[in-house]
Structures are given as structure tokens and as C-alpha cells.
C-alpha positions, 0 to 999 in steps of 0.5 A: 555472652560469657558463660562459665560452668563448673562441675566435678564437686562433691563429698570426699574423704580426707586424703581423696581426690577430685577433678573440677572442670569449668566449661567456657563459652561466649569468648575466644577461650584460647586467648585468655588466662583463667583462674580457680578461686574458692570461698569457704564459709565465713571466709573471703574468696581466695585465688587458688590457681591461675592457668595461662593461654599456653596451659601453664599453671602460673600461680597456685596458693601456698596452701595447695602447692603440690597438691592441686594442679590446674590445666586446660584443654583448648579444644574443649574450651575447658579448664580443670583443677585436679585436687589430690590429698584433700584436707578438710580445710579445702572445703569450699565453693570452687569458682572459675573466673575469666574475662571478668565473669564468674561461674556459679561455683561447685561445692567441695566437701572434704570430711570423713 
């Protein structure tokens, strides 16, 4: 069974950084592209970044370009989202998505 488990969220001040992780199991990880989504209170879930099987970030939302970077480590079956220069509007629950499955999400709060 597919499992996606996010971690790394927390409270950070504006301008700070966080790195999210998503550990995957239950499928051949290296064969699939995966994505990071986020959902802020009262808003729809939005796609933040996509990383292909080669480790290239093939998509990033305009709102995070130049600040967020997705990466993966196939040996650890884990994808990452490095988030720099965080802004209050980045506050959301962040989810990873792959093989039609969602993780449970990890909360990111950006506040002074």
C-alpha cells in the first residue's frame, strides 16, 4: 500500500527557511514524478512544485519561484521541498502527492 509521510513543518519567522520531507513507500519510487501542494485556510489546494524521476523540478508556482526548490533522493525514497525567504502568505498545510495518493500534510506557519 502506498504511504506518503510529510515532516519538517513548523513555525518560522518571515525571511526564514524550512525544509520539508516526504518519505514514500509501497511503490517503485524512482519510477514516478511527485508533487508538493499546499492549502491555506479558506483557499483551494494549489500545486507548488513537481519533481520528475530524474530529480528535475519541472514546475514551480509563480508565487514560489526563486524561493522554493524541490529535490529527491531515490535511495531514501524521499522528496524534499527547500523553502527559503518565507513569507506570511506561505502559511499553509503542505502535502506531497504521488501515484494518486496524498500524504497527511505538515503545517507551515510563517509569522513574527
